ModelCIF file with pLDDT and N, C-alpha, C, O atoms, coordinates in Angstrom:
data_MODEL
#
_entry.id   MODEL 
#
_entity.id                         1 
_entity.type                       polymer 
_entity.pdbx_number_of_molecules   1 
#
_entity_poly.entity_id                      1 
_entity_poly.type                           'polypeptide(L)' 
_entity_poly.nstd_linkage                   no 
_entity_poly.nstd_monomer                   no 
_entity_poly.pdbx_seq_one_letter_code       
;(UNK)(UNK)(UNK)(UNK)(UNK)(UNK)(UNK)(UNK)(UNK)(UNK)(UNK)(UNK)(UNK)(UNK)(UNK)(UNK)
(UNK)(UNK)(UNK)(UNK)(UNK)(UNK)(UNK)(UNK)(UNK)(UNK)(UNK)(UNK)(UNK)(UNK)(UNK)(UNK)
(UNK)(UNK)(UNK)(UNK)(UNK)(UNK)(UNK)(UNK)(UNK)(UNK)(UNK)(UNK)(UNK)(UNK)(UNK)(UNK)
(UNK)(UNK)(UNK)(UNK)(UNK)
;
_entity_poly.pdbx_seq_one_letter_code_can   XXXXXXXXXXXXXXXXXXXXXXXXXXXXXXXXXXXXXXXXXXXXXXXXXXXXX 
_entity_poly.pdbx_strand_id                 A 
#
loop_
_entity_poly_seq.entity_id 
_entity_poly_seq.num 
_entity_poly_seq.mon_id 
_entity_poly_seq.hetero 
1 1  UNK n 
1 2  UNK n 
1 3  UNK n 
1 4  UNK n 
1 5  UNK n 
1 6  UNK n 
1 7  UNK n 
1 8  UNK n 
1 9  UNK n 
1 10 UNK n 
1 11 UNK n 
1 12 UNK n 
1 13 UNK n 
1 14 UNK n 
1 15 UNK n 
1 16 UNK n 
1 17 UNK n 
1 18 UNK n 
1 19 UNK n 
1 20 UNK n 
1 21 UNK n 
1 22 UNK n 
1 23 UNK n 
1 24 UNK n 
1 25 UNK n 
1 26 UNK n 
1 27 UNK n 
1 28 UNK n 
1 29 UNK n 
1 30 UNK n 
1 31 UNK n 
1 32 UNK n 
1 33 UNK n 
1 34 UNK n 
1 35 UNK n 
1 36 UNK n 
1 37 UNK n 
1 38 UNK n 
1 39 UNK n 
1 40 UNK n 
1 41 UNK n 
1 42 UNK n 
1 43 UNK n 
1 44 UNK n 
1 45 UNK n 
1 46 UNK n 
1 47 UNK n 
1 48 UNK n 
1 49 UNK n 
1 50 UNK n 
1 51 UNK n 
1 52 UNK n 
1 53 UNK n 
#
_struct_asym.id          A 
_struct_asym.entity_id   1 
#
loop_
_ma_qa_metric.id 
_ma_qa_metric.mode 
_ma_qa_metric.name 
_ma_qa_metric.software_group_id 
_ma_qa_metric.type 
1 global pLDDT . pLDDT 
2 local  pLDDT . pLDDT 
#
_ma_qa_metric_global.metric_id      1 
_ma_qa_metric_global.metric_value   92.66 
_ma_qa_metric_global.model_id       1 
_ma_qa_metric_global.ordinal_id     1 
#
loop_
_ma_qa_metric_local.label_asym_id 
_ma_qa_metric_local.label_comp_id 
_ma_qa_metric_local.label_seq_id 
_ma_qa_metric_local.metric_id 
_ma_qa_metric_local.metric_value 
_ma_qa_metric_local.model_id 
_ma_qa_metric_local.ordinal_id 
A UNK 1  2 81.00 1 1  
A UNK 2  2 84.00 1 2  
A UNK 3  2 93.00 1 3  
A UNK 4  2 96.00 1 4  
A UNK 5  2 97.00 1 5  
A UNK 6  2 96.00 1 6  
A UNK 7  2 96.00 1 7  
A UNK 8  2 94.00 1 8  
A UNK 9  2 94.00 1 9  
A UNK 10 2 95.00 1 10 
A UNK 11 2 94.00 1 11 
A UNK 12 2 94.00 1 12 
A UNK 13 2 97.00 1 13 
A UNK 14 2 97.00 1 14 
A UNK 15 2 96.00 1 15 
A UNK 16 2 97.00 1 16 
A UNK 17 2 97.00 1 17 
A UNK 18 2 97.00 1 18 
A UNK 19 2 96.00 1 19 
A UNK 20 2 96.00 1 20 
A UNK 21 2 96.00 1 21 
A UNK 22 2 96.00 1 22 
A UNK 23 2 95.00 1 23 
A UNK 24 2 95.00 1 24 
A UNK 25 2 95.00 1 25 
A UNK 26 2 96.00 1 26 
A UNK 27 2 96.00 1 27 
A UNK 28 2 97.00 1 28 
A UNK 29 2 97.00 1 29 
A UNK 30 2 97.00 1 30 
A UNK 31 2 95.00 1 31 
A UNK 32 2 93.00 1 32 
A UNK 33 2 91.00 1 33 
A UNK 34 2 90.00 1 34 
A UNK 35 2 87.00 1 35 
A UNK 36 2 91.00 1 36 
A UNK 37 2 92.00 1 37 
A UNK 38 2 93.00 1 38 
A UNK 39 2 93.00 1 39 
A UNK 40 2 93.00 1 40 
A UNK 41 2 95.00 1 41 
A UNK 42 2 94.00 1 42 
A UNK 43 2 93.00 1 43 
A UNK 44 2 90.00 1 44 
A UNK 45 2 93.00 1 45 
A UNK 46 2 96.00 1 46 
A UNK 47 2 96.00 1 47 
A UNK 48 2 95.00 1 48 
A UNK 49 2 94.00 1 49 
A UNK 50 2 85.00 1 50 
A UNK 51 2 76.00 1 51 
A UNK 52 2 73.00 1 52 
A UNK 53 2 66.00 1 53 
#
loop_
_atom_site.group_PDB 
_atom_site.id 
_atom_site.type_symbol 
_atom_site.label_atom_id 
_atom_site.label_alt_id 
_atom_site.label_comp_id 
_atom_site.label_asym_id 
_atom_site.label_entity_id 
_atom_site.label_seq_id 
_atom_site.pdbx_PDB_ins_code 
_atom_site.Cartn_x 
_atom_site.Cartn_y 
_atom_site.Cartn_z 
_atom_site.occupancy 
_atom_site.B_iso_or_equiv 
_atom_site.pdbx_formal_charge 
_atom_site.auth_seq_id 
_atom_site.auth_comp_id 
_atom_site.auth_asym_id 
_atom_site.auth_atom_id 
_atom_site.pdbx_PDB_model_num 
ATOM 1   N N  . UNK A 1 1  ? 365.066 237.199 119.788 1.00 81.00 ? 1  UNK A N  1 
ATOM 2   C CA . UNK A 1 1  ? 365.747 236.521 120.779 1.00 81.00 ? 1  UNK A CA 1 
ATOM 3   C C  . UNK A 1 1  ? 365.038 236.324 121.847 1.00 81.00 ? 1  UNK A C  1 
ATOM 4   O O  . UNK A 1 1  ? 364.389 237.278 122.275 1.00 81.00 ? 1  UNK A O  1 
ATOM 5   N N  . UNK A 1 2  ? 364.980 234.903 122.614 1.00 84.00 ? 2  UNK A N  1 
ATOM 6   C CA . UNK A 1 2  ? 364.075 234.759 123.589 1.00 84.00 ? 2  UNK A CA 1 
ATOM 7   C C  . UNK A 1 2  ? 364.996 234.568 124.821 1.00 84.00 ? 2  UNK A C  1 
ATOM 8   O O  . UNK A 1 2  ? 366.039 233.914 124.834 1.00 84.00 ? 2  UNK A O  1 
ATOM 9   N N  . UNK A 1 3  ? 364.450 235.233 125.834 1.00 93.00 ? 3  UNK A N  1 
ATOM 10  C CA . UNK A 1 3  ? 365.150 235.560 126.954 1.00 93.00 ? 3  UNK A CA 1 
ATOM 11  C C  . UNK A 1 3  ? 364.374 234.846 128.156 1.00 93.00 ? 3  UNK A C  1 
ATOM 12  O O  . UNK A 1 3  ? 363.153 234.957 128.264 1.00 93.00 ? 3  UNK A O  1 
ATOM 13  N N  . UNK A 1 4  ? 365.165 234.093 129.073 1.00 96.00 ? 4  UNK A N  1 
ATOM 14  C CA . UNK A 1 4  ? 364.470 233.349 130.127 1.00 96.00 ? 4  UNK A CA 1 
ATOM 15  C C  . UNK A 1 4  ? 364.434 234.363 131.371 1.00 96.00 ? 4  UNK A C  1 
ATOM 16  O O  . UNK A 1 4  ? 365.373 235.005 131.843 1.00 96.00 ? 4  UNK A O  1 
ATOM 17  N N  . UNK A 1 5  ? 363.103 234.329 131.767 1.00 97.00 ? 5  UNK A N  1 
ATOM 18  C CA . UNK A 1 5  ? 362.921 235.211 132.980 1.00 97.00 ? 5  UNK A CA 1 
ATOM 19  C C  . UNK A 1 5  ? 362.157 234.471 134.225 1.00 97.00 ? 5  UNK A C  1 
ATOM 20  O O  . UNK A 1 5  ? 361.366 233.563 133.968 1.00 97.00 ? 5  UNK A O  1 
ATOM 21  N N  . UNK A 1 6  ? 362.369 234.813 135.388 1.00 96.00 ? 6  UNK A N  1 
ATOM 22  C CA . UNK A 1 6  ? 361.975 234.295 136.742 1.00 96.00 ? 6  UNK A CA 1 
ATOM 23  C C  . UNK A 1 6  ? 361.065 235.363 137.223 1.00 96.00 ? 6  UNK A C  1 
ATOM 24  O O  . UNK A 1 6  ? 361.482 236.514 137.351 1.00 96.00 ? 6  UNK A O  1 
ATOM 25  N N  . UNK A 1 7  ? 359.787 235.021 137.508 1.00 96.00 ? 7  UNK A N  1 
ATOM 26  C CA . UNK A 1 7  ? 358.568 236.100 137.921 1.00 96.00 ? 7  UNK A CA 1 
ATOM 27  C C  . UNK A 1 7  ? 358.047 235.568 139.129 1.00 96.00 ? 7  UNK A C  1 
ATOM 28  O O  . UNK A 1 7  ? 357.567 234.436 139.199 1.00 96.00 ? 7  UNK A O  1 
ATOM 29  N N  . UNK A 1 8  ? 358.137 236.409 140.145 1.00 94.00 ? 8  UNK A N  1 
ATOM 30  C CA . UNK A 1 8  ? 357.283 235.902 141.469 1.00 94.00 ? 8  UNK A CA 1 
ATOM 31  C C  . UNK A 1 8  ? 356.421 237.297 141.710 1.00 94.00 ? 8  UNK A C  1 
ATOM 32  O O  . UNK A 1 8  ? 356.627 238.472 141.407 1.00 94.00 ? 8  UNK A O  1 
ATOM 33  N N  . UNK A 1 9  ? 355.531 236.713 142.289 1.00 94.00 ? 9  UNK A N  1 
ATOM 34  C CA . UNK A 1 9  ? 354.380 237.886 142.652 1.00 94.00 ? 9  UNK A CA 1 
ATOM 35  C C  . UNK A 1 9  ? 353.549 237.881 141.590 1.00 94.00 ? 9  UNK A C  1 
ATOM 36  O O  . UNK A 1 9  ? 353.972 238.420 140.567 1.00 94.00 ? 9  UNK A O  1 
ATOM 37  N N  . UNK A 1 10 ? 352.177 237.276 141.579 1.00 95.00 ? 10 UNK A N  1 
ATOM 38  C CA . UNK A 1 10 ? 351.203 237.141 140.527 1.00 95.00 ? 10 UNK A CA 1 
ATOM 39  C C  . UNK A 1 10 ? 350.150 237.783 140.831 1.00 95.00 ? 10 UNK A C  1 
ATOM 40  O O  . UNK A 1 10 ? 349.138 237.326 140.299 1.00 95.00 ? 10 UNK A O  1 
ATOM 41  N N  . UNK A 1 11 ? 349.985 238.778 141.566 1.00 94.00 ? 11 UNK A N  1 
ATOM 42  C CA . UNK A 1 11 ? 348.816 239.376 141.959 1.00 94.00 ? 11 UNK A CA 1 
ATOM 43  C C  . UNK A 1 11 ? 348.376 240.351 140.687 1.00 94.00 ? 11 UNK A C  1 
ATOM 44  O O  . UNK A 1 11 ? 349.117 240.297 139.706 1.00 94.00 ? 11 UNK A O  1 
ATOM 45  N N  . UNK A 1 12 ? 347.227 241.239 140.629 1.00 94.00 ? 12 UNK A N  1 
ATOM 46  C CA . UNK A 1 12 ? 346.861 241.737 139.581 1.00 94.00 ? 12 UNK A CA 1 
ATOM 47  C C  . UNK A 1 12 ? 348.042 242.292 138.586 1.00 94.00 ? 12 UNK A C  1 
ATOM 48  O O  . UNK A 1 12 ? 348.061 242.017 137.386 1.00 94.00 ? 12 UNK A O  1 
ATOM 49  N N  . UNK A 1 13 ? 348.844 242.958 139.119 1.00 97.00 ? 13 UNK A N  1 
ATOM 50  C CA . UNK A 1 13 ? 350.016 243.626 138.143 1.00 97.00 ? 13 UNK A CA 1 
ATOM 51  C C  . UNK A 1 13 ? 351.012 242.565 137.592 1.00 97.00 ? 13 UNK A C  1 
ATOM 52  O O  . UNK A 1 13 ? 351.524 242.460 136.478 1.00 97.00 ? 13 UNK A O  1 
ATOM 53  N N  . UNK A 1 14 ? 351.117 241.880 138.616 1.00 97.00 ? 14 UNK A N  1 
ATOM 54  C CA . UNK A 1 14 ? 352.349 240.782 138.228 1.00 97.00 ? 14 UNK A CA 1 
ATOM 55  C C  . UNK A 1 14 ? 351.994 239.875 137.207 1.00 97.00 ? 14 UNK A C  1 
ATOM 56  O O  . UNK A 1 14 ? 352.744 239.512 136.301 1.00 97.00 ? 14 UNK A O  1 
ATOM 57  N N  . UNK A 1 15 ? 350.705 239.486 137.402 1.00 96.00 ? 15 UNK A N  1 
ATOM 58  C CA . UNK A 1 15 ? 350.064 238.434 136.124 1.00 96.00 ? 15 UNK A CA 1 
ATOM 59  C C  . UNK A 1 15 ? 350.126 239.033 134.753 1.00 96.00 ? 15 UNK A C  1 
ATOM 60  O O  . UNK A 1 15 ? 350.597 238.519 133.738 1.00 96.00 ? 15 UNK A O  1 
ATOM 61  N N  . UNK A 1 16 ? 349.504 240.348 134.913 1.00 97.00 ? 16 UNK A N  1 
ATOM 62  C CA . UNK A 1 16 ? 349.487 241.073 133.450 1.00 97.00 ? 16 UNK A CA 1 
ATOM 63  C C  . UNK A 1 16 ? 350.849 241.392 132.883 1.00 97.00 ? 16 UNK A C  1 
ATOM 64  O O  . UNK A 1 16 ? 351.002 241.397 131.661 1.00 97.00 ? 16 UNK A O  1 
ATOM 65  N N  . UNK A 1 17 ? 351.764 241.637 133.636 1.00 97.00 ? 17 UNK A N  1 
ATOM 66  C CA . UNK A 1 17 ? 353.301 241.956 133.130 1.00 97.00 ? 17 UNK A CA 1 
ATOM 67  C C  . UNK A 1 17 ? 353.681 240.543 132.709 1.00 97.00 ? 17 UNK A C  1 
ATOM 68  O O  . UNK A 1 17 ? 354.133 240.464 131.567 1.00 97.00 ? 17 UNK A O  1 
ATOM 69  N N  . UNK A 1 18 ? 353.596 239.514 133.339 1.00 97.00 ? 18 UNK A N  1 
ATOM 70  C CA . UNK A 1 18 ? 354.192 238.230 133.012 1.00 97.00 ? 18 UNK A CA 1 
ATOM 71  C C  . UNK A 1 18 ? 353.289 237.735 131.743 1.00 97.00 ? 18 UNK A C  1 
ATOM 72  O O  . UNK A 1 18 ? 353.847 236.950 130.976 1.00 97.00 ? 18 UNK A O  1 
ATOM 73  N N  . UNK A 1 19 ? 352.217 238.042 131.509 1.00 96.00 ? 19 UNK A N  1 
ATOM 74  C CA . UNK A 1 19 ? 351.392 237.675 130.232 1.00 96.00 ? 19 UNK A CA 1 
ATOM 75  C C  . UNK A 1 19 ? 352.069 238.523 129.273 1.00 96.00 ? 19 UNK A C  1 
ATOM 76  O O  . UNK A 1 19 ? 352.304 238.065 128.155 1.00 96.00 ? 19 UNK A O  1 
ATOM 77  N N  . UNK A 1 20 ? 352.346 239.482 129.517 1.00 96.00 ? 20 UNK A N  1 
ATOM 78  C CA . UNK A 1 20 ? 352.946 240.429 127.940 1.00 96.00 ? 20 UNK A CA 1 
ATOM 79  C C  . UNK A 1 20 ? 354.313 239.873 128.028 1.00 96.00 ? 20 UNK A C  1 
ATOM 80  O O  . UNK A 1 20 ? 354.823 239.782 126.911 1.00 96.00 ? 20 UNK A O  1 
ATOM 81  N N  . UNK A 1 21 ? 355.169 239.422 129.119 1.00 96.00 ? 21 UNK A N  1 
ATOM 82  C CA . UNK A 1 21 ? 356.635 239.042 128.401 1.00 96.00 ? 21 UNK A CA 1 
ATOM 83  C C  . UNK A 1 21 ? 356.396 237.698 127.813 1.00 96.00 ? 21 UNK A C  1 
ATOM 84  O O  . UNK A 1 21 ? 357.217 237.313 126.981 1.00 96.00 ? 21 UNK A O  1 
ATOM 85  N N  . UNK A 1 22 ? 355.215 236.783 128.173 1.00 96.00 ? 22 UNK A N  1 
ATOM 86  C CA . UNK A 1 22 ? 355.166 235.643 127.534 1.00 96.00 ? 22 UNK A CA 1 
ATOM 87  C C  . UNK A 1 22 ? 354.865 236.112 125.903 1.00 96.00 ? 22 UNK A C  1 
ATOM 88  O O  . UNK A 1 22 ? 355.706 235.997 125.011 1.00 96.00 ? 22 UNK A O  1 
ATOM 89  N N  . UNK A 1 23 ? 353.728 236.566 125.748 1.00 95.00 ? 23 UNK A N  1 
ATOM 90  C CA . UNK A 1 23 ? 353.480 237.195 124.366 1.00 95.00 ? 23 UNK A CA 1 
ATOM 91  C C  . UNK A 1 23 ? 354.325 237.502 123.470 1.00 95.00 ? 23 UNK A C  1 
ATOM 92  O O  . UNK A 1 23 ? 354.241 237.368 122.250 1.00 95.00 ? 23 UNK A O  1 
ATOM 93  N N  . UNK A 1 24 ? 355.603 238.154 124.455 1.00 95.00 ? 24 UNK A N  1 
ATOM 94  C CA . UNK A 1 24 ? 356.465 238.929 123.226 1.00 95.00 ? 24 UNK A CA 1 
ATOM 95  C C  . UNK A 1 24 ? 357.631 237.688 123.195 1.00 95.00 ? 24 UNK A C  1 
ATOM 96  O O  . UNK A 1 24 ? 358.784 237.904 122.822 1.00 95.00 ? 24 UNK A O  1 
ATOM 97  N N  . UNK A 1 25 ? 357.180 236.444 123.616 1.00 95.00 ? 25 UNK A N  1 
ATOM 98  C CA . UNK A 1 25 ? 358.079 235.427 123.109 1.00 95.00 ? 25 UNK A CA 1 
ATOM 99  C C  . UNK A 1 25 ? 359.288 235.059 123.948 1.00 95.00 ? 25 UNK A C  1 
ATOM 100 O O  . UNK A 1 25 ? 360.243 234.431 123.490 1.00 95.00 ? 25 UNK A O  1 
ATOM 101 N N  . UNK A 1 26 ? 359.195 235.489 125.215 1.00 96.00 ? 26 UNK A N  1 
ATOM 102 C CA . UNK A 1 26 ? 359.943 235.217 126.423 1.00 96.00 ? 26 UNK A CA 1 
ATOM 103 C C  . UNK A 1 26 ? 359.574 233.969 127.029 1.00 96.00 ? 26 UNK A C  1 
ATOM 104 O O  . UNK A 1 26 ? 358.419 233.550 126.945 1.00 96.00 ? 26 UNK A O  1 
ATOM 105 N N  . UNK A 1 27 ? 360.654 233.232 127.748 1.00 96.00 ? 27 UNK A N  1 
ATOM 106 C CA . UNK A 1 27 ? 360.469 231.774 128.610 1.00 96.00 ? 27 UNK A CA 1 
ATOM 107 C C  . UNK A 1 27 ? 360.448 232.571 130.063 1.00 96.00 ? 27 UNK A C  1 
ATOM 108 O O  . UNK A 1 27 ? 361.375 233.128 130.650 1.00 96.00 ? 27 UNK A O  1 
ATOM 109 N N  . UNK A 1 28 ? 358.934 232.411 130.463 1.00 97.00 ? 28 UNK A N  1 
ATOM 110 C CA . UNK A 1 28 ? 358.882 233.034 131.732 1.00 97.00 ? 28 UNK A CA 1 
ATOM 111 C C  . UNK A 1 28 ? 358.291 231.971 132.612 1.00 97.00 ? 28 UNK A C  1 
ATOM 112 O O  . UNK A 1 28 ? 357.145 231.543 132.476 1.00 97.00 ? 28 UNK A O  1 
ATOM 113 N N  . UNK A 1 29 ? 359.283 231.510 133.668 1.00 97.00 ? 29 UNK A N  1 
ATOM 114 C CA . UNK A 1 29 ? 358.979 230.693 134.728 1.00 97.00 ? 29 UNK A CA 1 
ATOM 115 C C  . UNK A 1 29 ? 358.368 231.644 136.200 1.00 97.00 ? 29 UNK A C  1 
ATOM 116 O O  . UNK A 1 29 ? 358.846 232.673 136.676 1.00 97.00 ? 29 UNK A O  1 
ATOM 117 N N  . UNK A 1 30 ? 357.185 230.865 136.645 1.00 97.00 ? 30 UNK A N  1 
ATOM 118 C CA . UNK A 1 30 ? 356.507 231.819 137.624 1.00 97.00 ? 30 UNK A CA 1 
ATOM 119 C C  . UNK A 1 30 ? 356.304 231.255 139.027 1.00 97.00 ? 30 UNK A C  1 
ATOM 120 O O  . UNK A 1 30 ? 356.253 230.030 139.134 1.00 97.00 ? 30 UNK A O  1 
ATOM 121 N N  . UNK A 1 31 ? 356.216 231.810 139.816 1.00 95.00 ? 31 UNK A N  1 
ATOM 122 C CA . UNK A 1 31 ? 356.244 231.484 141.235 1.00 95.00 ? 31 UNK A CA 1 
ATOM 123 C C  . UNK A 1 31 ? 355.227 232.509 142.234 1.00 95.00 ? 31 UNK A C  1 
ATOM 124 O O  . UNK A 1 31 ? 355.323 233.731 142.349 1.00 95.00 ? 31 UNK A O  1 
ATOM 125 N N  . UNK A 1 32 ? 354.269 231.623 142.881 1.00 93.00 ? 32 UNK A N  1 
ATOM 126 C CA . UNK A 1 32 ? 353.570 232.637 143.777 1.00 93.00 ? 32 UNK A CA 1 
ATOM 127 C C  . UNK A 1 32 ? 353.352 231.985 144.903 1.00 93.00 ? 32 UNK A C  1 
ATOM 128 O O  . UNK A 1 32 ? 353.122 230.778 144.822 1.00 93.00 ? 32 UNK A O  1 
ATOM 129 N N  . UNK A 1 33 ? 353.372 232.536 146.004 1.00 91.00 ? 33 UNK A N  1 
ATOM 130 C CA . UNK A 1 33 ? 353.014 231.857 147.444 1.00 91.00 ? 33 UNK A CA 1 
ATOM 131 C C  . UNK A 1 33 ? 351.734 231.262 147.464 1.00 91.00 ? 33 UNK A C  1 
ATOM 132 O O  . UNK A 1 33 ? 351.604 230.214 148.095 1.00 91.00 ? 33 UNK A O  1 
ATOM 133 N N  . UNK A 1 34 ? 350.720 231.782 146.850 1.00 90.00 ? 34 UNK A N  1 
ATOM 134 C CA . UNK A 1 34 ? 349.466 231.154 146.782 1.00 90.00 ? 34 UNK A CA 1 
ATOM 135 C C  . UNK A 1 34 ? 349.461 230.085 145.365 1.00 90.00 ? 34 UNK A C  1 
ATOM 136 O O  . UNK A 1 34 ? 349.547 230.722 144.315 1.00 90.00 ? 34 UNK A O  1 
ATOM 137 N N  . UNK A 1 35 ? 349.392 228.900 145.234 1.00 87.00 ? 35 UNK A N  1 
ATOM 138 C CA . UNK A 1 35 ? 349.673 228.241 144.034 1.00 87.00 ? 35 UNK A CA 1 
ATOM 139 C C  . UNK A 1 35 ? 348.347 228.684 142.921 1.00 87.00 ? 35 UNK A C  1 
ATOM 140 O O  . UNK A 1 35 ? 348.590 228.740 141.715 1.00 87.00 ? 35 UNK A O  1 
ATOM 141 N N  . UNK A 1 36 ? 347.197 228.931 143.357 1.00 91.00 ? 36 UNK A N  1 
ATOM 142 C CA . UNK A 1 36 ? 346.077 228.873 142.634 1.00 91.00 ? 36 UNK A CA 1 
ATOM 143 C C  . UNK A 1 36 ? 346.228 230.547 141.854 1.00 91.00 ? 36 UNK A C  1 
ATOM 144 O O  . UNK A 1 36 ? 345.314 230.852 141.088 1.00 91.00 ? 36 UNK A O  1 
ATOM 145 N N  . UNK A 1 37 ? 347.130 231.358 142.026 1.00 92.00 ? 37 UNK A N  1 
ATOM 146 C CA . UNK A 1 37 ? 347.334 232.472 141.470 1.00 92.00 ? 37 UNK A CA 1 
ATOM 147 C C  . UNK A 1 37 ? 348.256 232.217 140.252 1.00 92.00 ? 37 UNK A C  1 
ATOM 148 O O  . UNK A 1 37 ? 348.341 233.021 139.324 1.00 92.00 ? 37 UNK A O  1 
ATOM 149 N N  . UNK A 1 38 ? 348.905 231.114 140.306 1.00 93.00 ? 38 UNK A N  1 
ATOM 150 C CA . UNK A 1 38 ? 349.834 230.895 139.091 1.00 93.00 ? 38 UNK A CA 1 
ATOM 151 C C  . UNK A 1 38 ? 349.164 229.873 138.162 1.00 93.00 ? 38 UNK A C  1 
ATOM 152 O O  . UNK A 1 38 ? 349.722 229.622 137.094 1.00 93.00 ? 38 UNK A O  1 
ATOM 153 N N  . UNK A 1 39 ? 348.029 229.272 138.476 1.00 93.00 ? 39 UNK A N  1 
ATOM 154 C CA . UNK A 1 39 ? 347.427 228.466 137.586 1.00 93.00 ? 39 UNK A CA 1 
ATOM 155 C C  . UNK A 1 39 ? 346.967 228.977 136.231 1.00 93.00 ? 39 UNK A C  1 
ATOM 156 O O  . UNK A 1 39 ? 346.885 228.244 135.245 1.00 93.00 ? 39 UNK A O  1 
ATOM 157 N N  . UNK A 1 40 ? 346.637 230.419 136.234 1.00 93.00 ? 40 UNK A N  1 
ATOM 158 C CA . UNK A 1 40 ? 346.154 230.862 135.145 1.00 93.00 ? 40 UNK A CA 1 
ATOM 159 C C  . UNK A 1 40 ? 347.511 231.014 134.045 1.00 93.00 ? 40 UNK A C  1 
ATOM 160 O O  . UNK A 1 40 ? 347.430 230.861 132.827 1.00 93.00 ? 40 UNK A O  1 
ATOM 161 N N  . UNK A 1 41 ? 348.611 231.313 134.721 1.00 95.00 ? 41 UNK A N  1 
ATOM 162 C CA . UNK A 1 41 ? 349.591 231.434 133.740 1.00 95.00 ? 41 UNK A CA 1 
ATOM 163 C C  . UNK A 1 41 ? 350.150 230.160 133.324 1.00 95.00 ? 41 UNK A C  1 
ATOM 164 O O  . UNK A 1 41 ? 350.856 230.206 132.317 1.00 95.00 ? 41 UNK A O  1 
ATOM 165 N N  . UNK A 1 42 ? 349.973 228.936 133.931 1.00 94.00 ? 42 UNK A N  1 
ATOM 166 C CA . UNK A 1 42 ? 350.355 227.765 133.759 1.00 94.00 ? 42 UNK A CA 1 
ATOM 167 C C  . UNK A 1 42 ? 349.725 227.257 132.462 1.00 94.00 ? 42 UNK A C  1 
ATOM 168 O O  . UNK A 1 42 ? 350.259 226.602 131.567 1.00 94.00 ? 42 UNK A O  1 
ATOM 169 N N  . UNK A 1 43 ? 348.437 227.716 132.565 1.00 93.00 ? 43 UNK A N  1 
ATOM 170 C CA . UNK A 1 43 ? 347.537 227.339 131.423 1.00 93.00 ? 43 UNK A CA 1 
ATOM 171 C C  . UNK A 1 43 ? 347.827 228.212 130.143 1.00 93.00 ? 43 UNK A C  1 
ATOM 172 O O  . UNK A 1 43 ? 347.361 227.860 129.059 1.00 93.00 ? 43 UNK A O  1 
ATOM 173 N N  . UNK A 1 44 ? 348.498 229.205 130.248 1.00 90.00 ? 44 UNK A N  1 
ATOM 174 C CA . UNK A 1 44 ? 349.022 229.997 129.227 1.00 90.00 ? 44 UNK A CA 1 
ATOM 175 C C  . UNK A 1 44 ? 350.254 229.650 128.817 1.00 90.00 ? 44 UNK A C  1 
ATOM 176 O O  . UNK A 1 44 ? 350.710 230.148 127.788 1.00 90.00 ? 44 UNK A O  1 
ATOM 177 N N  . UNK A 1 45 ? 351.079 228.606 129.676 1.00 93.00 ? 45 UNK A N  1 
ATOM 178 C CA . UNK A 1 45 ? 352.157 228.028 128.839 1.00 93.00 ? 45 UNK A CA 1 
ATOM 179 C C  . UNK A 1 45 ? 353.470 228.546 129.625 1.00 93.00 ? 45 UNK A C  1 
ATOM 180 O O  . UNK A 1 45 ? 354.560 228.577 129.054 1.00 93.00 ? 45 UNK A O  1 
ATOM 181 N N  . UNK A 1 46 ? 353.320 228.913 130.844 1.00 96.00 ? 46 UNK A N  1 
ATOM 182 C CA . UNK A 1 46 ? 354.543 229.358 131.809 1.00 96.00 ? 46 UNK A CA 1 
ATOM 183 C C  . UNK A 1 46 ? 354.663 227.959 132.630 1.00 96.00 ? 46 UNK A C  1 
ATOM 184 O O  . UNK A 1 46 ? 353.720 227.325 133.101 1.00 96.00 ? 46 UNK A O  1 
ATOM 185 N N  . UNK A 1 47 ? 355.879 227.667 132.683 1.00 96.00 ? 47 UNK A N  1 
ATOM 186 C CA . UNK A 1 47 ? 356.079 226.725 133.653 1.00 96.00 ? 47 UNK A CA 1 
ATOM 187 C C  . UNK A 1 47 ? 356.211 227.301 135.273 1.00 96.00 ? 47 UNK A C  1 
ATOM 188 O O  . UNK A 1 47 ? 356.916 228.263 135.581 1.00 96.00 ? 47 UNK A O  1 
ATOM 189 N N  . UNK A 1 48 ? 355.428 226.548 136.182 1.00 95.00 ? 48 UNK A N  1 
ATOM 190 C CA . UNK A 1 48 ? 355.457 226.907 137.562 1.00 95.00 ? 48 UNK A CA 1 
ATOM 191 C C  . UNK A 1 48 ? 356.495 226.447 138.290 1.00 95.00 ? 48 UNK A C  1 
ATOM 192 O O  . UNK A 1 48 ? 356.726 225.239 138.236 1.00 95.00 ? 48 UNK A O  1 
ATOM 193 N N  . UNK A 1 49 ? 357.166 227.136 138.951 1.00 94.00 ? 49 UNK A N  1 
ATOM 194 C CA . UNK A 1 49 ? 358.153 226.671 139.804 1.00 94.00 ? 49 UNK A CA 1 
ATOM 195 C C  . UNK A 1 49 ? 357.646 226.567 141.344 1.00 94.00 ? 49 UNK A C  1 
ATOM 196 O O  . UNK A 1 49 ? 357.086 227.498 141.923 1.00 94.00 ? 49 UNK A O  1 
ATOM 197 N N  . UNK A 1 50 ? 357.916 225.337 141.909 1.00 85.00 ? 50 UNK A N  1 
ATOM 198 C CA . UNK A 1 50 ? 357.454 224.997 143.195 1.00 85.00 ? 50 UNK A CA 1 
ATOM 199 C C  . UNK A 1 50 ? 358.703 224.963 144.218 1.00 85.00 ? 50 UNK A C  1 
ATOM 200 O O  . UNK A 1 50 ? 359.626 224.153 144.131 1.00 85.00 ? 50 UNK A O  1 
ATOM 201 N N  . UNK A 1 51 ? 358.595 225.901 145.138 1.00 76.00 ? 51 UNK A N  1 
ATOM 202 C CA . UNK A 1 51 ? 359.833 225.849 145.859 1.00 76.00 ? 51 UNK A CA 1 
ATOM 203 C C  . UNK A 1 51 ? 359.241 224.965 147.191 1.00 76.00 ? 51 UNK A C  1 
ATOM 204 O O  . UNK A 1 51 ? 358.088 225.045 147.614 1.00 76.00 ? 51 UNK A O  1 
ATOM 205 N N  . UNK A 1 52 ? 360.351 224.078 147.759 1.00 73.00 ? 52 UNK A N  1 
ATOM 206 C CA . UNK A 1 52 ? 360.177 223.392 148.889 1.00 73.00 ? 52 UNK A CA 1 
ATOM 207 C C  . UNK A 1 52 ? 360.313 224.226 150.057 1.00 73.00 ? 52 UNK A C  1 
ATOM 208 O O  . UNK A 1 52 ? 360.994 225.243 150.192 1.00 73.00 ? 52 UNK A O  1 
ATOM 209 N N  . UNK A 1 53 ? 359.439 223.548 151.014 1.00 66.00 ? 53 UNK A N  1 
ATOM 210 C CA . UNK A 1 53 ? 359.022 224.519 152.353 1.00 66.00 ? 53 UNK A CA 1 
ATOM 211 C C  . UNK A 1 53 ? 357.796 224.652 152.719 1.00 66.00 ? 53 UNK A C  1 
ATOM 212 O O  . UNK A 1 53 ? 357.513 225.357 153.687 1.00 66.00 ? 53 UNK A O  1 
#
């Protein structure tokens, strides 16, 4: 069963946890205040959500 998950905070721990969720077959959308932190997960297949502002 695929679960949709939104993930904020892609520091050292957040990135590792989001990767595990993706590997487990979940749909993980990510956001981080610093866009460069989200780039590795985008390459891993996670859609990056950009919030206006």
